Structure formats: structure tokens, C-alpha cells
N, C-alpha and C positions, 0 to 999 in steps of 0.2 A: 414427526408427522404433522401435517396441516389438516385440520378438520374443516369441512365445508358444510354449513348449515343453511338450509333453504326451506321455505314454506309455500312458495309460489312457483308456477311454471316458468315465469321469466327469470326468477332467481336460480332455478335449477339449470336453465340453459347457460346462464352466466357462470355458474359453478362448474359446469362441464367444460366450459372454455378454460377456466383456471386449472382444472384437473388435468387437462391435456398439456399444460405448460409447466406447472409447478411440480417439483419432485415430491414424492411421498404425500400427495394430497389424497384425502379420502372423503367421499361424499356420504354424509350420514342421512339415513332415512328416518322417517317417523316424526312425531311432533317435536317442535323445538324445545318444549319443556323437558323432554327426556333426552333429546339428542345433545343439547349443550352440556348438561352435566356429564354425560358419557365422554364427549370430546374433551371436556375440561380435565378429566383424569387420564386420557390416553394420548393427548396431543401436545406438541410444543407450541402450537399457535392455532387460532380459530379464526375463520372468516365467516361472518354471520350476515346473511342476506335478509336481515330483519331490521326494524327500526332500532335506534340506539336505546330508547327507553325499554323496549321489550327485551332486548339482549341483556341490559344491565339488571333488570328485575330478576331474570333467571340466573345470571351469573353471580350476583352479589353475595348470596349465602355461601358460595363456593370459594370465595377469595381467602387466601391464607397469608401471602406475602409476595412482595414484588419480585423476589428472586426464585420463588417457587411456582408462581402462577403462569399459565400460558398467556402470550400476548393475544389480544382480541381486536379484530378489525371489523367494523360494520360497513356494509355497502348498501346504499339505498336502492329502491326498486327501479329507479330510472338509470342506475349505474353512473350517476353523476359524481358521487363522492365516495372516497374510501377513508374512513375515520377510525384511527386508533382510539379505543376506549379503555384498554387495560394493557399494562406492560409496554408502554411506548419505548422505553430504553431497554430495561433488563429483559423484557419479554420479546423484544425485537419487533413490536407492532409498528413502530414508525417506519422501519425499513420495509416491512411487509406491505404496509399501506402504499408506499411509493411504488413497489413492484406491481401490486394489484392495479393501481391507477394506471400504470404504464400499459398493462395488458388490456384493460377494459376501456381505456381512453377516458378515465375519470380524473378527478382532482383529489390529490391526497391532502386531507385537512389535518395538519400537525399542530397540536395545541400545547405540547410540553414547553415549559418556559425556556429551556436552553436553546431550543430550535428557534423560538420566537426572537431571542436575542442574538441569533446567529452564532451561537457557541456550541460546544460539546457538552453533553450531560455528564455530571460527575460520576454517575454509575456506568458510563461508557469510557471515561477517560483512561487511556492507556490499555484498554482491553485487548486491542489488536497486537500490543507488545507483550502481552502476558502478565500485566499488572494484576495483582490480587488485592481487592479492597479489604482493608482490615475491619473485621466486625466491630460494631460499636462506633464507627466513625460518625461524625456529626454532619451528615449529609445535608439535612434541611437548613440549619443555620448558615453553613458555609455556602451552600447553593443560593440561598436568599441574599447573602451579602454580595455575591458575584453579580447577581441580577440587579441588585439595588445600586450598583456602582460604588460600593464601599471598598476600602483598601483590604485586599486579601493577599497573603504572601504565598509564594510557591517555593518550596525548598527541595532541591534534588542534590544528592551527593555527587552524582555525575550527570552529564547532559544526556537525556534520553530523547529520542525523536518523537516527542509528544505533539499532539495537535495544539493549535494556538488557543489561548484563553484570552478573554477581554483585557483591554489595557489596564483596568483597575487591579488585575492580578499581577503582582510585582515579584520578580525573582529575588530572593534573599538568601543569605548563607544559613540562616536558621529562623525558625518562627519568632515572631515578635510578641511580647506580652500583651494579652488582651485583643490581639488581632486574629480574625479568622485565618486559618492556615490550611494549605494543601502540602502534604509531605510525601515525597517518594523516597523510601529508605528501606534497606534490608536490615537496619539495626532496630533493636527493641529496647535496649537499655545501655547504660555505660558499661564498658568492658571491665570485668573484675580484675583486681590487681593480681599479677602473677599468672594470668592466663596466657596460653601459648600463641600469641598473635605475632606474626612475623612481618609486620610492615610498619611504616611510619605512623605519625599521629593521626592522619586522616583515615588510614585503614583501621587503626585501632578503635577510635571513637567516632570519627566522622564529624562533620560540621554541625550535626543536628543536636547531638546529646553528649557533649564532651563530659568527661568524668567530673562529677561533682556539681554539674549544672542542674538547676531546678527545672522541672517540667514547666514550660511556658503555659500560662492559662489561656483560655480562649478556645472556641470550637475548632476542631481539627478533623480533616479527612486524610487518612493515611493509606498509601498504596505500597504494596510489597512488589518490587520489580523482580524479574527472573534473573538475578545477578549472581547467584551462588551455584557452585558445583561442589558436591561432596565427593571426595575420593575415598575409596574404601578397599581394604584388603582383608583377607581372613584365611585362617587355616582351614583345611578341609573339614567339613562338619561343623563349622561355626554356626551358632544358632542365631535366628532372627532377633531374639531377645537381647543377646549380648551385643550384636552389631548395632541394633537399633538404639540401645541404651548409650553406647559409646558415641554414636552420632548425635543424639539428643543432648548429651552432656557437653560435647564439643561446641555445638551451636549456642547452647545456653551460656557457657562460660565466656564465649566471645561476644555475647550480646547480639546474636544474629537470629533473624526470624526464619523458621523452617519454611514459611510460605514463600520465601525468596529462592528456595532451592528448586531447580528445574531438573537436574540430572544427578544420578549417582554414577560415578565413573570408577572403573576397575580394570584389571588386566583381563585380556581375552581368555586366559586360562581359567578365570573365575566366572565366565559367562553363565555357567549353569550351577553355580554354588547356591543351593536352596536358601541358606540363611541370609545371604546378601540380597537375593532376589525378593525374598519375602519382606525384609526390612524396607526395601525401596517401595514395594507394592503397597504396603500399609501406609506409606506416607505420600502416595500418589506421584512418585518420581519414576522417570524412565531410567533404565540401566543402559549405559553406554560403555563399550569395552574398547580397549586399546592394546595393540600388540606389545609384547615384551620388548621388542627391538626399539619401537618408538619411545616407550617409557624409559628405556636405558639411556636414550640420548638427551634426556631432560635434566639439567642441573637442579638439585634439590638440597635443602639445608641439612637433612638427616638421612643420608644414604646408609644402606646396610649390606655388607658383604654376605651375611647369612641369607638375606632375602634374594640377593643375586644368585647365590648357589642353588636356591630352591626354585625360583621362577624365571631366572634369566635377566633380571633387572634389579638394580639396587634400591629401587623405590616403586611401590605400587600406589599407595594412597596419595602422596604428595604429587608424584609425577602424573598420575591419571587426572587428578583435579586440575592441574595446570594445562595439560594437553587439551582436555575437553573445553575448559574455560577459554582457551585461546582460539579454538576452532569451532566452538559450539554456538556461534552467534545465530544461526538459523534455528529458531525455536523448535521447529518440528523435526529437524534433521541435522544434528550437530556433525561438523566435519573436523575431526582431529587434525591438528597441525595448521590451523588457519592463521589469521592475523594476530600480531602480538597485542599486549595490553593486559593480559591476565596477571593477577597478583595473588600469591599465596598468603592468606590472612589468618589461617589456623595451621600451624605446623603439626606434624604427626603426633597423634595421641594413640596410645595402645592399651588394650586390655589383654587378657590371657590369650585370646584367639583372634583378635581383630585389630585393625589399624584404621585410623580416620584422619583426613586432612580436609581443609576447605579452601577453595580459591574463589576469587571474585573476578568476573569478566567485565570488560569495558563494553558499554553499549555501542552498537553500530549505528552510524548515521543512516538516513533514508533519503534517497534521491529519486523523485518521480520525474521522468522525462515525459512531458505532456504535449501532444499535438492538439492545438485548440481548433483545428479545422480551417476551412477556407474563409470564414467570416461570419456566415449566418449562425446564430445561436443554436437553432434546431439541428444544425449539422455537427454540433460538438457532441462527442460521446458522453453519455452519463458518467462513465468512469472518470473521464477527464474532469468533470465538475466535482465529483467526489474527492478526487486527489487534490484539486485546488483547495477545497475546503478543509482538507486534512493537513495541509502544509503550514508550518510556522514561518517559513521563509519562501518568498516567491521571487524568482529571478527571471528576467526576460527583457526583450527590447521594449522601449517605452511605448511604442505604438501598439504592440500586442498586449502589454500589461493594461493599457487603457481599455482595450476591448473586453477584458474579463474582470475589470476592477470591481464590479458588483458581486462577483463570486468569491472575492478574497475576504475571509472572515475577519472580524475585529480582533486585533492583537497580533495579526500576522505582519511580519516585516517585509517590505517590498524593496527590491534592489533592481531598479530599472536603469538601462543605459541605451545609447543611441546606435544607429546603424553603423556597421563597421567595427563594433566592439565585441564581436562574437567570442574571440579568444578570452577576453576579460570576463565575459559572462560565464563561460564554461569554467574558468578557474575559480570564480567567485562561488558558483554553485557547488563545486567539489570541495572547496575549503569549508563552506558552511556544513556540508554533509559530514566531512571528516571531523568536524567539531561535535558531531552527534545530533545534529538537528534534522528536522523533517523539512526537506527542501523540494520545491517544485520548480523545475526549469522548463519554461514554456517556449514553444515555437509555433509558427503558423502552419496550417496544413498538417502533415505528419511530421513529427519531430525528428524522425529518422531519415527524411528525404530532403537533402539540401538544407538541413536545419541543425539544431543544437545537439542532438544526441551524439553524433560522431565526435565533435571536439571535446565534449564532456567525457565520454567513455575512454578517449585516448588518455585522459588524465586520471581517471578513476582507478582504484585498486580494490583488493578484496576486503578492505576495511569498511565498506559501505554496502548497503543493500540498494539495488537499483530496480525500479518498477517502470516498465515502459507502457505508455498508454497511446495506442495508435490513433491517428486522426485522419479525417478525410482530406487527402492531399489535393493540391491545385489541379493536377492532371485528372483526377477523378471528378472533381467539381466541374471542370471545363468539359470533360467528356460527356457528362450528363446534359450539359447545355447544348452541345453540338449534335448529340444523337448517340451513336455507339461506335465511335472510331477506334476504340481499343478492344474490339471484338476478337482480335487474334494477336499474335506476337507483336510486341512493341518495345520501344526503348525510350528512356528519359535522358536528355543531354542538356546540361547547362552551358549557355553560350557566354557566360561571364569569364573573361580572361584576366580578372584581377588577381587570382591566385592559381590559375591553371594556364600554362602557356598555350597560345593559340595553335601552335603546331600540334599539340596533343589533342586539342578539341577537334581540329580539322581531321586528324587521323580517325578519330572516333566517328565523326559524321560520315566519312567515306565508308567505314566498316558497316555502319547501319544502312547506308544507301545500297551497298552491294548485297546486303542480306535482305533487302526489301522489307524492312520493318517499319511499321507505323512509328513516327518519331514525334515526341513531345519536347518542345524546346522551352526550357525554363530560362529566365533572365535573358530574354531575346534581345533587348535593347535598353539603353538609358541615354541620358543627355550626353554622357561622355563616350558612349559606345553605340555607334549608329550603323556601322558597316557589316558587323559580324553575321547578323541574320541573313542579309542578302547573299553573303558568301556561302553560308550553309545551305540556303535554298538552291543556289547554283550547283552545288555539289550533288544535291539530291536530284536535280533536274537532269544530270548526266545519266541517271539510272532509272528514271521514272517518266511516264508520259506527261506531256504538258497539261493534260486535263486532270491530273491527279488532284483530288480535293485537298484544300488547305483551310483549316478552321482556326479562328482566333477568338479568345474570350478575355475580356478585360474585367477585373474585379468580380470574378465568379462568385456568386451567392451574396454579394454585398450590394448595398445601395448604389445605383448608377451602373449596374452590370450592363455590358454591351458585348455583342458578338457578331460574327459573320462567317460566311463560307465563300471561298473563291477557288481558283485553280492555281496550280503551281506556276502556270505561265502568267496569270493575271494578278496574283496576290501582291499587294504593295507592302513592303517591309515597314514603311512608315506608320502602318496601323498599330505597330507593337511598341510597348514600353515595358518598364519593370513590373507593371501590374498586369501584364498580359501573358497568357500562355498560348503558344502556337502549336497546332497539331497538324502534321503533314501525313496524309494517308499513304498506304502502300499502293502498289500497282493494282491491287484488288479492291481498294476502297472505292465506294460509289456514293452518290448522293441520291437519296430516296425521299421524295416529298419534302425536300429542303433540309434533310438530316443526313449527316455523315454516317455511313455504315461500313464497317469492315467485316465481311462475312467470315463465319467460323469455318465453313467449307468442310464440315464433318459429315460422315455418313450416318444419318440419323436412324436408318433402318438397315437391317442386314440385307445384302444383295440377294 
């Protein structure tokens, strides 16, 4: 819940505006001296329409810790600024301040050091991936070293799609003595001799803490990634104590952190086994079940015919751990049977009534397909900006990369290429995502319309997560300049015959002409293609009156934008080039006060 604190009539009006938009917002009545303490105990965040000093004086005695306190944002009486004063990262105040600023037309004043340096805060690093910060991590000295430009090492056993860190954070196989370090690992100590680990040296000890190695000195921040799946089976009536003890012993013997366990997997016949459910619940793990038929299809190192006779599969613990680890890459909703890459790292351990095994899943890469809009920065979606800042690799055409260069954070790798290399860009983006990285593939307008989403997704498979970010496409930008030509049914057609035969394009133009659809022509002309637009207009003229409006916009929303409206009979195709979008109206399109309008022709009232 978000608490809204006001003491003036103007503040109350602004708070009411926020309450109408923000979910779970509650307006507190009464003096601020009593309202803020009450909201502090009841809310996840507070928006205070008081001066910063007044808010701080009231809230200061209530502060307990950065991970317990609500975030607080102060908004001034003039509604000019939204200022996070408590819990910028952990309390979500920075994010909330930006949202409040967007609603009220204010400016978010973000003062946390990581944002000032264009980087991500250590207390937010990997949070969207499910990383758990190890208590006692040396946040302050490592964070200070990053901001000071000192050498800091980043060690990950596997590549996770983490956001970029500044260039002074260097990826290494293991922490260096005396150097501040960031470690992403599910391991807590060297593997004990004789423990049932069923993988090679990297799976047994990992690159961080090989057996016998001394703990490197120097400040360290450690994150536990959600990389482990515990498979468990049990006889009917197995107690939570027995199952839990066996799980804890298995993880400890293998040197694995329970904080890296995300799911407990078992056979669906055990979906309601109280002991297994309670053991998982006490550890904060979700229970995921798999059918006996699917479990039986998984090769395991220690199958049992006795188990097969009892539950229909020769393995529960090992097979369940592998199946869910292979398919459980979506953190909130594991899908058994997904992409490969899981490894069994603890073979079956058994007690009198329970069995346990542990599998490690491979991280999935992350591909954000981002439409950067038609050119004007204020027409770029906020989500597009957020995803650009989230990516550690940015792939795009050099011209478009230049337009958003200021949004690319320090430490991100840029892979730009020229016009005509779309297939190469798509392959590069997919390759980087398959390697486990966070990739942004950008395109102008909307990335799904005559842009990079299609060639990229033709190459992508289930091993990566894909995030689509829509953009304002050229047709929409041009339409807003011309008036409302897209008020009714319409079609988009590209006139570029570089990759599509002209016979196919012409057939589509005829179909649109016969259907009397408003038509937006992309790629109408270039230095090498000068006749196609004239031919397309001639086809439309066979089905539409000579006075049908034709609008054109060059460089919509960009410096040097130009536009005009003519008729089908009088429009000169030479007006168009590759930076132009041409809109031909339907037979119903008109020009009103110099603007193209295609009427909706709906019955607005009942007859």
C-alpha cells in the first residue's frame, strides 16, 4: 500500500490525483505528526506533500533498516519536484518518484550514487532475476570502489543476464586477493570429500572456491542466484522434519546455498504430501509436481525398480529435479520439459522415508526487442528507455544506435552495423542472448513492423526470454501530422522489392485497392527504386476517385520534418524517398481544414 500524506488543500488535490491512478494508494487524514508514523507501519511506500525537512524530522525516529523501512518520496507544494528521501533502492522510492513525476508533470530528483554514475545499485543488482543478497555482504566498500573507479571483480559461475556495470568492474574467474569483489554463486564452501556430487570439477567446486583454496581477502558482495532445484520423494506420511533434514544435509554436504533453491520438485502423486509441502513452505520454496510418465522418460544415475512398482517411475527425486531445472526457467511459472542445460549435481540421498537430489539449471538469456519510435525522444516509450538501460549488450543499425547513445549505460557493449545487415544483426543478438546475456535489439518505429523483431524471432528458440517493447511506428507518427487518415480500416505495404518480388507486392496493392482500404506505403522510393510508387498509385487510381487525398510526411517527428497533402490525380511520386511515408486515403477519406480525415462512420447513438 502507498500512503499519501498532506497538510494543505493543494497537496490534497494532488494526492487525490495520485490516488486515482496509483494502485492501493490510501490518503491519510489528520496531522502529519501522527499520519506519517501510522503510514510508516502500514505502508510499503509513502508520498509526503510536506517539505523534506519536516518529513525527515517526523520519520527519522522510525527508521530501522534499509530493507525494512518503506520508501518515502517528498513532493513540494508547487508540484515541481518528487524527491526520494528514504529507501531509494530497497524501498522502491526512486522508481516511485519517477512515476509520481510522470503523473504530476514534476521532475524526479534522484540523488543515490549509482544513478548519478549511470549504473545499477548493488541492492538492486539481479533483483529481477531472483538474486538473493547474502547477509553481511560488504555493500558500502564495494559500492564505493565502483563509484570511485577502482578495480572491482565480478565472478559468476555461469553467465546470467545481469544489467551492465561500469567498465572498472572486470569479469574474472575468481575474486582477486585484496580487490573488492562481486560474486554470483550458489556455492557456500568447498565440496566435502566423498559427497554425492554427480558432475565434473566445475559442478563440484566451481571456479570460485575450489577445494583447498583460501578465502580471498577484500570486501565482497555475494548474490545467490535461483539456480538450484531440489527433487524430493517420500513415503506416505513422511514428516517435514525428516524430509527437511535430508534436504539440508544434502545441500550442506555439496556446499550449496539454500538461498539459491527456488523450487522443490516431486511427482504429482506427492502433490498433497504434508511432510514435503511443509518442508518446502518452511524454506520459502514453491512445490512443482511432474507426472510419473514424464519422470519415467528421464535417464538418471540411480533408478529403482522398487520405486517404479510403487509410483510408476524408477526415479522421483533425481528425475523431478532434472525435469523442472530444464524447464523451470520462468521464475514464476516453471514449465517442465523445456530447454536443456540442467545438470544433476547431487545424486539421490535417502533416509528411512525420504529421498533427495539437487539439479542446477542453466540461466536463460534475455532479449529485449525495442522500438525506439520515429525519432523524437519524447515519443519513445519509457519502457524502451528502461530496457535500454537494463541491457549489457545493445545491437542495432549504426544510425539508430547513434540516436539513443546517451541512454546506453556505462559498461554496456555496443554492436552496431550498417544498412542491409539486418540478418547479421538478428543473428548477433540471438547469439549473445543464447550466451546468457541481457541483449537489447533496437529498431526504429515499432520493432515488429518492417523491423528487427521478425528476423530475430525466426532464429530464437525456447532457451531465451524475449521481451517486446512496442514503439510509435512511422505510420502513426505520419498520421498524427496529416490529421486522422487511419480513422477506419487500413493497410501497410512496403514497396521495397529488394527481398519481395514486385509481382507479389503488386498483387497486394490490388487487393488493398479493391478492398478500399486506406493504404500506408513504407519504403516508397530510393535512389535505386523510382518507379514503384507511381505504379502502386496507378493501381489505386483504378479503384478510387481522382480527388482521393494523398498525404506524405518526410522525417516524421525529426528535425527537418516536412509534409503535404495532394490528390491521387495530382500527387507527384518524386516527393517521396526512403525517409517518407505516403498515405493514400480510401474513397471515403476527405480533407477538412487542411487535414486528412477518414470517417469512422459508426452509429454513435441508437436509431
